[in-house]
C-alpha positions as CSV (number, residue, x, y, z in Angstrom):
1,M,-2.1,-26.6,17.6
2,R,1.2,-26.6,15.6
3,I,4.1,-24.4,15.0
4,S,3.2,-23.2,11.3
5,G,6.6,-22.1,10.0
6,G,10.4,-22.3,10.3
7,E,12.9,-24.5,12.1
8,A,10.0,-26.1,14.5
9,K,7.3,-26.4,11.6
10,G,4.8,-28.8,12.8
11,R,5.7,-29.4,16.0
12,T,2.5,-30.0,18.2
13,L,2.2,-27.8,21.2
14,S,0.4,-28.4,24.3
15,F,-2.8,-26.4,25.6
16,P,-4.9,-27.6,28.5
17,S,-8.2,-29.2,27.1
18,R,-10.3,-27.6,29.9
19,S,-8.8,-24.0,29.6
20,T,-11.5,-21.2,29.0
21,Q,-8.5,-19.4,27.3
22,R,-8.5,-18.9,23.4
23,P,-5.4,-19.9,21.5
24,T,-4.3,-18.0,18.5
25,T,-5.3,-20.3,15.6
26,D,-2.5,-21.9,13.6
27,F,-4.0,-19.9,10.6
28,L,-3.7,-16.6,12.4
29,R,-0.3,-17.2,13.6
30,E,0.9,-18.1,10.0
31,A,-1.0,-14.9,8.6
32,L,0.6,-12.7,11.3
33,F,4.2,-13.8,10.6
34,N,3.7,-13.7,7.0
35,L,2.9,-10.0,7.4
36,L,5.6,-9.1,9.7
37,E,9.1,-8.2,8.4
38,L,11.1,-9.6,11.3
39,P,14.9,-8.6,11.5
40,A,17.4,-11.2,12.4
41,S,18.3,-9.8,15.9
42,Q,14.7,-9.3,17.1
43,S,13.6,-9.1,20.5
44,F,10.0,-10.3,20.7
45,L,7.7,-9.9,23.9
46,D,4.5,-12.0,24.0
47,L,2.1,-10.4,26.2
48,F,-1.0,-12.4,27.4
49,A,1.0,-15.3,26.2
50,G,-1.4,-18.0,27.0
51,S,0.4,-21.4,25.7
52,G,3.1,-19.4,24.2
53,S,2.4,-20.4,20.8
54,V,2.9,-17.0,19.2
55,G,6.4,-16.4,20.8
56,L,7.3,-20.0,20.1
57,E,6.3,-19.3,16.3
58,A,8.7,-16.1,16.5
59,L,11.5,-18.4,17.7
60,S,11.0,-21.0,15.1
61,R,11.3,-18.3,12.7
62,K,14.5,-16.9,14.2
63,A,14.0,-14.4,16.8
64,E,16.9,-13.9,18.7
65,K,14.9,-14.3,21.9
66,V,11.3,-14.1,23.3
67,T,9.7,-12.8,26.5
68,F,6.6,-14.3,27.7
69,V,4.3,-12.5,30.0
70,E,1.4,-14.5,31.6
71,K,-0.4,-14.1,34.8
72,S,-2.0,-17.6,34.8
73,K,0.0,-19.9,37.0
74,A,-1.5,-23.0,35.0
75,L,-0.6,-21.2,31.7
76,I,2.9,-20.6,32.9
77,G,3.4,-24.3,33.3
78,V,2.2,-24.9,29.5
79,I,4.5,-22.1,28.3
80,R,7.5,-24.0,30.1
81,E,6.4,-27.4,28.9
82,N,6.2,-26.2,25.1
83,V,9.5,-24.1,25.2
84,S,10.9,-27.2,26.4
85,L,9.4,-29.3,23.7
86,C,10.6,-27.0,21.1
87,G,14.3,-26.9,22.7
88,Y,14.3,-23.0,23.1
89,S,15.0,-22.6,26.8
90,E,18.1,-20.8,26.0
91,R,16.3,-18.0,24.0
92,C,13.4,-17.7,26.4
93,F,12.4,-15.5,29.3
94,I,9.3,-16.4,31.1
95,V,7.5,-13.8,33.5
96,H,4.5,-14.9,35.6
97,A,3.0,-11.2,36.0
98,D,0.1,-9.0,35.2
99,I,1.3,-6.9,32.2
100,R,1.6,-3.8,34.3
101,S,4.2,-5.2,36.7
102,A,6.2,-6.8,33.8
103,L,6.2,-3.8,31.7
104,R,7.1,-1.6,34.8
105,G,10.2,-4.0,35.5
106,F,11.5,-4.1,31.9
107,N,11.2,-0.2,31.7
108,Q,13.3,-0.1,34.9
109,K,15.9,-2.5,33.3
110,K,15.6,-0.4,30.2
111,C,14.7,-3.3,28.3
112,K,13.4,-2.7,24.7
113,F,11.8,-4.9,22.1
114,N,11.4,-5.0,18.3
115,V,7.9,-6.7,18.4
116,I,5.2,-6.5,21.1
117,F,2.3,-8.9,20.4
118,A,-0.8,-8.5,22.6
119,D,-3.6,-10.9,22.8
120,P,-5.7,-9.8,25.6
121,P,-9.0,-11.7,26.4
122,Y,-11.7,-10.6,24.0
123,N,-14.6,-8.1,24.9
124,Q,-13.2,-7.3,28.4
125,G,-12.2,-3.9,27.4
126,L,-8.2,-4.6,27.4
127,I,-7.1,-3.3,24.3
128,G,-7.3,0.3,25.4
129,E,-5.7,-0.6,28.8
130,T,-3.0,-2.4,27.1
131,L,-2.2,0.7,24.7
132,K,-2.2,2.7,28.0
133,V,0.2,0.7,29.7
134,L,2.5,0.4,26.8
135,K,2.5,4.2,26.7
136,E,3.1,4.4,30.4
137,Y,6.0,1.9,30.3
138,P,7.8,2.6,26.8
139,V,9.6,-0.7,26.0
140,L,9.2,-0.6,22.3
141,Q,12.3,0.0,20.0
142,E,11.7,3.3,18.7
143,E,13.4,2.8,15.4
144,D,11.8,-0.3,13.9
145,G,9.5,-1.3,16.7
146,I,6.0,-2.6,16.0
147,I,3.1,-3.4,18.1
148,V,0.6,-6.1,17.3
149,L,-2.8,-6.2,18.8
150,Q,-4.9,-9.2,18.0
151,H,-8.5,-8.5,19.1
152,S,-12.0,-9.0,18.1
153,I,-13.8,-7.1,15.4
154,R,-16.3,-6.2,17.9
155,E,-13.7,-4.2,20.0
156,Q,-12.9,-0.5,19.3
157,L,-9.5,0.7,19.2
158,T,-9.0,3.8,21.1
159,P,-7.6,6.9,19.1
160,L,-3.9,6.9,18.9
161,T,-1.9,9.6,19.9
162,D,1.6,10.8,20.9
163,G,3.4,9.4,17.9
164,W,1.8,6.1,17.2
165,F,0.1,5.3,14.3
166,M,-2.1,2.4,12.7
167,A,0.3,0.9,10.1
168,D,-1.9,-1.8,9.1
169,Q,-4.9,-3.7,10.1
170,R,-6.0,-7.2,8.8
171,K,-9.6,-9.1,9.5
172,Y,-9.5,-12.6,9.7
173,G,-13.2,-13.9,10.6
174,D,-13.7,-12.5,13.8
175,N,-10.6,-11.4,14.7
176,L,-8.4,-8.3,13.8
177,L,-4.6,-8.0,13.7
178,T,-3.8,-4.3,14.1
179,F,0.1,-3.1,13.7
180,I,0.8,0.0,15.4
181,R,4.2,1.7,14.8
182,M,5.9,5.0,16.1
183,G,6.4,8.0,14.0
184,R,4.2,9.6,11.5
185,A,2.0,7.7,9.0
């Protein structure tokens, strides 16, 4: 697993060989960042961060700061290792928590993010739950914010309401990248 673009392009990242987690592939990360228009001063939130590869890709491509949220203690260690390996410690905040607890805390502190990326475990009904929690704790920057969900083609997206709309959706093999914005389509 390598960083696919930006200043750390080609840097090899750690990932536990015995992990049951499914890392976002290099190809999918490159496709994601080719589609995203990232403002220079962006604040990027990586939910279900795993090894941190997506957030590190954002940093490599000039994100101002990235916040990683991961509930697995073992994977928190991997994120720390990868952040250190890439030299991005000053631009990262790593949170060991489930997404509800993390988002509640960010909302209380009035934190806002330009980009929220979520890659929950596939086929466990977590896409709808993730959107529900993001609605409950609104941490998306309203003006130019975007939510990107990575999920299985077998998972149905719940209907979007309350000012959210699907801006785009792309299929890559068995994976979907769904882009959600606030406002009207």
